[in-house]
SELOLO-365040 format. One record per residue (C-alpha): chain; x, y, z; residue in one letter; residue number from 1. Coordinates in nm, 3 decimals. Layout:
+------+---------+---------+---------+-------+-------+
! seba !      px !      py !      pz ! guvex ! lotor !
+------+---------+---------+---------+-------+-------+
!    A !       X !       Y !       Z !     A !   NUM !
...
+------+---------+---------+---------+-------+-------+
//
This chain:
+------+---------+---------+---------+-------+-------+
! seba !      px !      py !      pz ! guvex ! lotor !
+------+---------+---------+---------+-------+-------+
!    A !  14.766 !  12.059 !  13.606 !     M !     1 !
!    A !  14.404 !  12.276 !  13.560 !     K !     2 !
!    A !  14.109 !  12.072 !  13.401 !     I !     3 !
!    A !  13.776 !  12.156 !  13.221 !     A !     4 !
!    A !  13.532 !  11.840 !  13.197 !     F !     5 !
!    A !  13.278 !  11.917 !  12.978 !     F !     6 !
!    A !  12.961 !  11.697 !  12.956 !     D !     7 !
!    A !  12.972 !  11.626 !  13.277 !     T !     8 !
!    A !  12.747 !  11.425 !  13.454 !     R !     9 !
!    A !  12.661 !  11.337 !  13.801 !     S !    10 !
!    A !  12.898 !  10.964 !  13.803 !     Y !    11 !
!    A !  13.169 !  11.105 !  13.624 !     D !    12 !
!    A !  13.208 !  11.388 !  13.896 !     K !    13 !
!    A !  13.210 !  11.078 !  14.137 !     V !    14 !
!    A !  13.472 !  10.878 !  13.971 !     S !    15 !
!    A !  13.685 !  11.157 !  13.914 !     F !    16 !
!    A !  13.663 !  11.383 !  14.204 !     T !    17 !
!    A !  13.729 !  10.957 !  14.423 !     K !    18 !
!    A !  14.012 !  10.881 !  14.132 !     M !    19 !
!    A !  14.155 !  11.240 !  14.148 !     N !    20 !
!    A !  14.265 !  11.225 !  14.538 !     E !    21 !
!    A !  14.583 !  11.046 !  14.364 !     G !    22 !
!    A !  14.593 !  11.336 !  14.189 !     F !    23 !
!    A !  14.527 !  11.631 !  14.265 !     N !    24 !
!    A !  14.448 !  11.815 !  13.965 !     Y !    25 !
!    A !  14.287 !  12.103 !  13.978 !     D !    26 !
!    A !  13.923 !  12.004 !  13.750 !     I !    27 !
!    A !  13.649 !  12.229 !  13.690 !     D !    28 !
!    A !  13.293 !  11.972 !  13.602 !     F !    29 !
!    A !  13.084 !  12.188 !  13.344 !     R !    30 !
!    A !  12.747 !  11.976 !  13.314 !     D !    31 !
!    A !  12.734 !  12.189 !  12.961 !     Y !    32 !
!    A !  12.926 !  12.078 !  12.622 !     K !    33 !
!    A !  13.224 !  12.176 !  12.403 !     L !    34 !
!    A !  13.127 !  12.357 !  12.094 !     N !    35 !
!    A !  13.209 !  12.664 !  11.935 !     E !    36 !
!    A !  13.034 !  12.873 !  12.175 !     N !    37 !
!    A !  13.178 !  12.722 !  12.505 !     T !    38 !
!    A !  13.547 !  12.689 !  12.402 !     A !    39 !
!    A !  13.613 !  13.006 !  12.555 !     S !    40 !
!    A !  13.515 !  12.945 !  12.877 !     T !    41 !
!    A !  13.856 !  12.681 !  12.878 !     A !    42 !
!    A !  14.068 !  12.990 !  12.884 !     R !    43 !
!    A !  14.332 !  12.982 !  13.209 !     G !    44 !
!    A !  14.321 !  12.606 !  13.178 !     F !    45 !
!    A !  14.554 !  12.320 !  13.082 !     D !    46 !
!    A !  14.362 !  12.097 !  12.922 !     A !    47 !
!    A !  14.023 !  12.006 !  12.897 !     V !    48 !
!    A !  13.826 !  11.626 !  12.884 !     C !    49 !
!    A !  13.537 !  11.590 !  12.672 !     V !    50 !
!    A !  13.336 !  11.275 !  12.615 !     F !    51 !
!    A !  13.179 !  11.138 !  12.257 !     V !    52 !
!    A !  12.914 !  11.466 !  12.200 !     N !    53 !
!    A !  13.177 !  11.755 !  12.257 !     D !    54 !
!    A !  13.245 !  11.931 !  11.923 !     V !    55 !
!    A !  13.609 !  11.930 !  11.891 !     V !    56 !
!    A !  13.608 !  12.043 !  11.468 !     N !    57 !
!    A !  13.854 !  12.287 !  11.383 !     A !    58 !
!    A !  13.691 !  12.668 !  11.551 !     E !    59 !
!    A !  13.686 !  12.537 !  11.861 !     V !    60 !
!    A !  14.051 !  12.319 !  11.868 !     I !    61 !
!    A !  14.119 !  12.712 !  11.761 !     K !    62 !
!    A !  13.995 !  12.876 !  11.987 !     S !    63 !
!    A !  14.144 !  12.634 !  12.283 !     L !    64 !
!    A !  14.487 !  12.733 !  12.116 !     K !    65 !
!    A !  14.427 !  13.075 !  12.177 !     E !    66 !
!    A !  14.296 !  12.980 !  12.562 !     C !    67 !
!    A !  14.639 !  12.785 !  12.616 !     G !    68 !
!    A !  14.492 !  12.482 !  12.636 !     V !    69 !
!    A !  14.737 !  12.240 !  12.599 !     K !    70 !
!    A !  14.637 !  11.887 !  12.609 !     L !    71 !
!    A !  14.258 !  11.738 !  12.439 !     I !    72 !
!    A !  14.194 !  11.459 !  12.730 !     A !    73 !
!    A !  13.912 !  11.240 !  12.537 !     L !    74 !
!    A !  13.728 !  11.029 !  12.796 !     R !    75 !
!    A !  13.586 !  10.744 !  12.604 !     C !    76 !
!    A !  13.775 !  10.558 !  12.281 !     A !    77 !
!    A !  13.590 !  10.671 !  12.039 !     G !    78 !
!    A !  13.737 !  11.029 !  11.894 !     F !    79 !
!    A !  13.516 !  11.006 !  11.549 !     N !    80 !
!    A !  13.437 !  11.434 !  11.728 !     N !    81 !
!    A !  13.805 !  11.557 !  11.724 !     V !    82 !
!    A !  13.979 !  11.758 !  11.393 !     D !    83 !
!    A !  14.305 !  11.595 !  11.483 !     L !    84 !
!    A !  14.477 !  11.746 !  11.220 !     K !    85 !
!    A !  14.343 !  12.039 !  11.374 !     A !    86 !
!    A !  14.451 !  12.026 !  11.678 !     A !    87 !
!    A !  14.826 !  11.828 !  11.525 !     E !    88 !
!    A !  14.816 !  12.214 !  11.367 !     Q !    89 !
!    A !  14.788 !  12.402 !  11.732 !     A !    90 !
!    A !  15.066 !  12.187 !  11.865 !     G !    91 !
!    A !  14.737 !  12.023 !  12.090 !     I !    92 !
!    A !  14.771 !  11.636 !  12.189 !     K !    93 !
!    A !  14.512 !  11.410 !  12.191 !     V !    94 !
!    A !  14.485 !  11.118 !  12.435 !     V !    95 !
!    A !  14.174 !  10.905 !  12.461 !     R !    96 !
!    A !  14.114 !  10.566 !  12.632 !     V !    97 !
!    A !  14.137 !  10.319 !  12.417 !     P !    98 !
!    A !  13.954 !  10.018 !  12.644 !     A !    99 !
!    A !  13.829 !  10.076 !  12.953 !     Y !   100 !
!    A !  13.472 !   9.867 !  12.970 !     S !   101 !
!    A !  13.529 !   9.598 !  12.677 !     P !   102 !
!    A !  13.356 !   9.324 !  12.914 !     Y !   103 !
!    A !  13.056 !   9.593 !  12.958 !     A !   104 !
!    A !  13.024 !   9.704 !  12.665 !     V !   105 !
!    A !  13.008 !   9.308 !  12.474 !     A !   106 !
!    A !  12.756 !   9.175 !  12.823 !     E !   107 !
!    A !  12.561 !   9.477 !  12.721 !     H !   108 !
!    A !  12.536 !   9.383 !  12.347 !     G !   109 !
!    A !  12.471 !   9.008 !  12.466 !     A !   110 !
!    A !  12.190 !   9.151 !  12.648 !     A !   111 !
!    A !  12.023 !   9.303 !  12.403 !     L !   112 !
!    A !  12.071 !   9.008 !  12.169 !     L !   113 !
!    A !  11.860 !   8.788 !  12.414 !     M !   114 !
!    A !  11.608 !   9.082 !  12.447 !     S !   115 !
!    A !  11.527 !   9.057 !  12.071 !     L !   116 !
!    A !  11.566 !   8.724 !  12.014 !     T !   117 !
!    A !  11.307 !   8.566 !  12.313 !     R !   118 !
!    A !  11.100 !   8.916 !  12.343 !     H !   119 !
!    A !  11.181 !   9.069 !  12.640 !     I !   120 !
!    A !  10.961 !   9.396 !  12.626 !     P !   121 !
!    A !  10.706 !   9.275 !  12.458 !     Q !   122 !
!    A !  10.693 !   8.961 !  12.758 !     A !   123 !
!    A !  10.747 !   9.255 !  12.969 !     Y !   124 !
!    A !  10.468 !   9.467 !  12.898 !     L !   125 !
!    A !  10.214 !   9.209 !  12.882 !     R !   126 !
!    A !  10.258 !   9.139 !  13.193 !     T !   127 !
!    A !  10.177 !   9.470 !  13.224 !     K !   128 !
!    A !   9.867 !   9.507 !  13.122 !     T !   129 !
!    A !  12.205 !   9.387 !  12.390 !     A !   130 !
!    A !  13.973 !   9.429 !  12.181 !     K !   131 !
!    A !  13.486 !   9.456 !  12.244 !     I !   132 !
!    A !  13.393 !   9.226 !  11.912 !     G !   133 !
!    A !  13.637 !   8.974 !  12.035 !     Q !   134 !
!    A !  13.532 !   8.895 !  12.380 !     I !   135 !
!    A !  13.155 !   8.966 !  12.269 !     M !   136 !
!    A !  13.223 !   8.677 !  12.021 !     A !   137 !
!    A !  13.328 !   8.473 !  12.257 !     N !   138 !
!    A !  13.059 !   8.525 !  12.499 !     I !   139 !
!    A !  12.831 !   8.469 !  12.136 !     L !   140 !
!    A !  13.035 !   8.119 !  12.133 !     K !   141 !
!    A !  12.925 !   8.061 !  12.410 !     G !   142 !
!    A !  12.537 !   8.045 !  12.300 !     F !   143 !
!    A !  12.651 !   7.783 !  12.002 !     G !   144 !
!    A !  12.637 !   8.025 !  11.785 !     M !   145 !
!    A !  12.978 !   7.945 !  11.440 !     K !   146 !
!    A !  13.134 !   8.288 !  11.410 !     I !   147 !
!    A !  13.212 !   8.493 !  11.144 !     I !   148 !
!    A !  13.409 !   8.774 !  11.139 !     A !   149 !
!    A !  13.497 !   9.121 !  10.895 !     Y !   150 !
!    A !  13.778 !   9.350 !  10.927 !     D !   151 !
!    A !  14.021 !   9.514 !  10.664 !     P !   152 !
!    A !  14.255 !   9.439 !  10.953 !     F !   153 !
!    A !  14.229 !   9.047 !  10.992 !     P !   154 !
!    A !  14.392 !   8.903 !  11.368 !     N !   155 !
!    A !  14.441 !   8.549 !  11.239 !     E !   156 !
!    A !  14.584 !   8.442 !  11.610 !     K !   157 !
!    A !  14.279 !   8.522 !  11.749 !     W !   158 !
!    A !  14.034 !   8.362 !  11.486 !     A !   159 !
!    A !  14.235 !   8.024 !  11.555 !     Q !   160 !
!    A !  14.235 !   8.066 !  11.902 !     A !   161 !
!    A !  13.848 !   8.115 !  11.938 !     S !   162 !
!    A !  13.741 !   7.943 !  11.591 !     G !   163 !
!    A !  13.650 !   8.197 !  11.416 !     A !   164 !
!    A !  13.642 !   8.284 !  11.085 !     T !   165 !
!    A !  13.673 !   8.609 !  10.823 !     Y !   166 !
!    A !  13.472 !   8.706 !  10.552 !     V !   167 !
!    A !  13.404 !   8.966 !  10.269 !     S !   168 !
!    A !  13.210 !   9.238 !  10.361 !     K !   169 !
!    A !  12.982 !   9.137 !  10.149 !     D !   170 !
!    A !  12.906 !   8.820 !  10.254 !     E !   171 !
!    A !  12.918 !   8.919 !  10.670 !     I !   172 !
!    A !  12.591 !   9.117 !  10.568 !     F !   173 !
!    A !  12.465 !   8.772 !  10.338 !     R !   174 !
!    A !  12.565 !   8.487 !  10.602 !     Q !   175 !
!    A !  12.521 !   8.629 !  10.965 !     S !   176 !
!    A !  12.191 !   8.580 !  11.174 !     D !   177 !
!    A !  12.345 !   8.808 !  11.424 !     V !   178 !
!    A !  12.536 !   9.108 !  11.317 !     L !   179 !
!    A !  12.663 !   9.257 !  11.548 !     S !   180 !
!    A !  12.930 !   9.598 !  11.524 !     L !   181 !
!    A !  13.191 !   9.719 !  11.703 !     H !   182 !
!    A !  13.443 !   9.923 !  11.451 !     C !   183 !
!    A !  13.536 !  10.266 !  11.527 !     P !   184 !
!    A !  13.343 !  10.543 !  11.315 !     L !   185 !
!    A !  13.549 !  10.653 !  11.030 !     T !   186 !
!    A !  13.460 !  10.839 !  10.669 !     E !   187 !
!    A !  13.515 !  10.427 !  10.574 !     Q !   188 !
!    A !  13.309 !  10.303 !  10.825 !     T !   189 !
!    A !  13.022 !  10.535 !  10.829 !     K !   190 !
!    A !  12.646 !  10.409 !  10.698 !     H !   191 !
!    A !  12.840 !  10.097 !  10.658 !     I !   192 !
!    A !  12.494 !   9.903 !  10.710 !     V !   193 !
!    A !  12.312 !  10.103 !  10.467 !     N !   194 !
!    A !  12.025 !  10.089 !  10.251 !     H !   195 !
!    A !  12.228 !   9.838 !   9.993 !     D !   196 !
!    A !  12.387 !   9.623 !  10.272 !     T !   197 !
!    A !  12.093 !   9.506 !  10.441 !     M !   198 !
!    A !  11.905 !   9.449 !  10.108 !     K !   199 !
!    A !  12.203 !   9.164 !  10.160 !     M !   200 !
!    A !  12.087 !   9.046 !  10.505 !     M !   201 !
!    A !  11.906 !   8.769 !  10.589 !     K !   202 !
!    A !  11.487 !   8.891 !  10.677 !     H !   203 !
!    A !  11.515 !   8.716 !  11.068 !     D !   204 !
!    A !  11.847 !   8.838 !  11.097 !     A !   205 !
!    A !  11.864 !   9.076 !  11.389 !     V !   206 !
!    A !  12.178 !   9.359 !  11.421 !     I !   207 !
!    A !  12.300 !   9.488 !  11.761 !     I !   208 !
!    A !  12.495 !   9.784 !  11.800 !     N !   209 !
!    A !  12.685 !   9.908 !  12.073 !     T !   210 !
!    A !  12.966 !  10.143 !  11.855 !     G !   211 !
!    A !  12.840 !  10.521 !  11.669 !     R !   212 !
!    A !  12.555 !  10.549 !  11.589 !     G !   213 !
!    A !  12.649 !  10.619 !  11.220 !     A !   214 !
!    A !  12.782 !  10.344 !  11.161 !     L !   215 !
!    A !  12.367 !  10.336 !  11.053 !     I !   216 !
!    A !  12.235 !  10.503 !  10.860 !     D !   217 !
!    A !  11.934 !  10.606 !  11.022 !     S !   218 !
!    A !  11.701 !  10.654 !  10.755 !     K !   219 !
!    A !  11.759 !  10.329 !  10.560 !     A !   220 !
!    A !  11.697 !  10.099 !  10.899 !     L !   221 !
!    A !  11.379 !  10.242 !  10.939 !     V !   222 !
!    A !  11.277 !  10.185 !  10.548 !     H !   223 !
!    A !  11.410 !   9.807 !  10.649 !     A !   224 !
!    A !  11.228 !   9.742 !  10.943 !     L !   225 !
!    A !  10.952 !   9.904 !  10.757 !     K !   226 !
!    A !  10.956 !   9.638 !  10.520 !     H !   227 !
!    A !  11.099 !   9.326 !  10.621 !     G !   228 !
!    A !  11.456 !   9.341 !  10.577 !     H !   229 !
!    A !  11.572 !   9.269 !  10.851 !     I !   230 !
!    A !  11.451 !   9.103 !  11.181 !     G !   231 !
!    A !  11.540 !   9.345 !  11.420 !     G !   232 !
!    A !  11.750 !   9.568 !  11.584 !     I !   233 !
!    A !  11.921 !   9.663 !  11.972 !     G !   234 !
!    A !  12.139 !   9.958 !  11.977 !     M !   235 !
!    A !  12.295 !  10.200 !  12.255 !     D !   236 !
!    A !  12.378 !  10.432 !  12.005 !     V !   237 !
!    A !  12.224 !  10.653 !  11.757 !     Y !   238 !
!    A !  12.287 !  10.922 !  11.473 !     E !   239 !
!    A !  12.167 !  11.163 !  11.630 !     E !   240 !
!    A !  12.158 !  11.098 !  12.040 !     E !   241 !
!    A !  12.405 !  11.429 !  12.136 !     S !   242 !
!    A !  12.074 !  11.588 !  12.135 !     K !   243 !
!    A !  11.897 !  11.282 !  12.312 !     Y !   244 !
!    A !  12.055 !  11.067 !  12.510 !     F !   245 !
!    A !  12.147 !  11.149 !  12.877 !     F !   246 !
!    A !  11.883 !  11.346 !  12.898 !     S !   247 !
!    A !  11.486 !  11.274 !  13.038 !     D !   248 !
!    A !  11.242 !  11.304 !  12.741 !     W !   249 !
!    A !  10.980 !  11.127 !  12.922 !     S !   250 !
!    A !  10.747 !  11.446 !  12.914 !     T !   251 !
!    A !  10.838 !  11.633 !  12.594 !     D !   252 !
!    A !  10.748 !  11.527 !  12.221 !     I !   253 !
!    A !  11.044 !  11.393 !  12.043 !     M !   254 !
!    A !  11.132 !  11.593 !  11.764 !     P !   255 !
!    A !  11.292 !  11.319 !  11.568 !     D !   256 !
!    A !  11.083 !  11.193 !  11.297 !     D !   257 !
!    A !  11.346 !  10.892 !  11.235 !     V !   258 !
!    A !  11.422 !  10.811 !  11.613 !     L !   259 !
!    A !  11.066 !  10.882 !  11.739 !     A !   260 !
!    A !  10.965 !  10.571 !  11.402 !     R !   261 !
!    A !  11.224 !  10.294 !  11.569 !     L !   262 !
!    A !  11.027 !  10.354 !  11.911 !     L !   263 !
!    A !  10.738 !  10.201 !  11.720 !     T !   264 !
!    A !  10.841 !   9.946 !  11.634 !     F !   265 !
!    A !  10.854 !   9.640 !  11.849 !     P !   266 !
!    A !  11.155 !   9.468 !  11.729 !     N !   267 !
!    A !  11.411 !   9.743 !  11.808 !     V !   268 !
!    A !  11.545 !   9.828 !  12.130 !     I !   269 !
!    A !  11.726 !  10.145 !  12.220 !     I !   270 !
!    A !  11.940 !  10.197 !  12.497 !     T !   271 !
!    A !  12.103 !  10.558 !  12.575 !     G !   272 !
!    A !  12.480 !  10.447 !  12.517 !     H !   273 !
!    A !  12.481 !  10.260 !  12.886 !     Q !   274 !
!    A !  12.688 !  10.035 !  12.795 !     A !   275 !
!    A !  12.982 !  10.114 !  12.915 !     F !   276 !
!    A !  12.790 !  10.274 !  13.276 !     L !   277 !
!    A !  12.907 !   9.962 !  13.529 !     T !   278 !
!    A !  13.175 !  10.069 !  13.821 !     T !   279 !
!    A !  13.461 !   9.920 !  13.723 !     N !   280 !
!    A !  13.444 !  10.062 !  13.380 !     A !   281 !
!    A !  13.351 !  10.426 !  13.553 !     L !   282 !
!    A !  13.692 !  10.357 !  13.782 !     K !   283 !
!    A !  13.858 !  10.209 !  13.495 !     N !   284 !
!    A !  13.815 !  10.555 !  13.265 !     L !   285 !
!    A !  13.879 !  10.818 !  13.561 !     A !   286 !
!    A !  14.189 !  10.600 !  13.571 !     E !   287 !
!    A !  14.356 !  10.603 !  13.265 !     T !   288 !
!    A !  14.225 !  10.932 !  13.171 !     T !   289 !
!    A !  14.406 !  11.112 !  13.500 !     L !   290 !
!    A !  14.664 !  10.888 !  13.349 !     N !   291 !
!    A !  14.698 !  11.046 !  13.056 !     N !   292 !
!    A !  14.702 !  11.377 !  13.132 !     I !   293 !
!    A !  14.974 !  11.316 !  13.430 !     R !   294 !
!    A !  15.199 !  11.154 !  13.134 !     D !   295 !
!    A !  15.156 !  11.476 !  12.939 !     F !   296 !
!    A !  15.204 !  11.673 !  13.206 !     S !   297 !
!    A !  15.561 !  11.525 !  13.336 !     L !   298 !
!    A !  15.618 !  11.480 !  12.946 !     G !   299 !
!    A !  15.580 !  11.161 !  12.895 !     K !   300 !
!    A !  15.532 !  10.906 !  12.625 !     E !   301 !
!    A !  15.146 !  10.927 !  12.567 !     L !   302 !
!    A !  15.080 !  10.595 !  12.431 !     V !   303 !
!    A !  14.700 !  10.625 !  12.395 !     N !   304 !
!    A !  14.762 !  10.930 !  12.215 !     E !   305 !
!    A !  14.579 !  10.960 !  11.856 !     V !   306 !
!    A !  14.706 !  11.126 !  11.559 !     K !   307 !
!    A !  14.583 !  11.299 !  11.266 !     G !   308 !
+------+---------+---------+---------+-------+-------+
//
């Protein structure tokens, strides 16, 4: 199997190269993203491996089909950047890694929460002159919090075991002192946190987002923070993160006015989509991704296949 890896970083190369010792695939790492302009570079490869900010729309999938690509392997849990219907029509299978780092992401969310509520960034500045949702709930229960949850498909067995209570979508916004987001990005969940829902929230409530950036309407978030509709937010993701995260902007001017404005609030903590970035998580991610590719090459059932 020849696999073209797109949008790779040094940690991808280290973890996948090590894991590939047991698979012996022909892997070509690229630091550029997959999109309409780069899809043709996959010619001659059996599979492409992509991350959250690669573009895998209908046009890209058409190009991949023409290049002979038979498999799209996501080295992440989310698949909102893939046109699943176009892939199905092209006869290209799509696989993902559904749960490679639930503890890492949940722990990062809890760290963001503690940083916000204990004002750690402000204290630091003075001395110088944030399966995942369930784990997060268990962590916060250990803090003595009462756990409420909203899910269109509630897991009553888990709720009974953990002492959590399911409420309606409106009630989750009205009642929460801490609103932690752990849902995939779909048409139904895009901007689920918006101007109207944030106005329902307690003025001292905080939001934690380690899911997908577009779960929150960023412009509405700035408005809510400016007018005191919420108490603060810790976020490891951002709507337009593909332009800025995983890159060094320390010496450049930030052209995104919304992101730049968010960074000025003392009750906002933003990390660069790094909640998953632990040694164990990278190992699990690489192992599951390469196992997905092996199962495809052997004609086995694809347990992690995503269908349109």
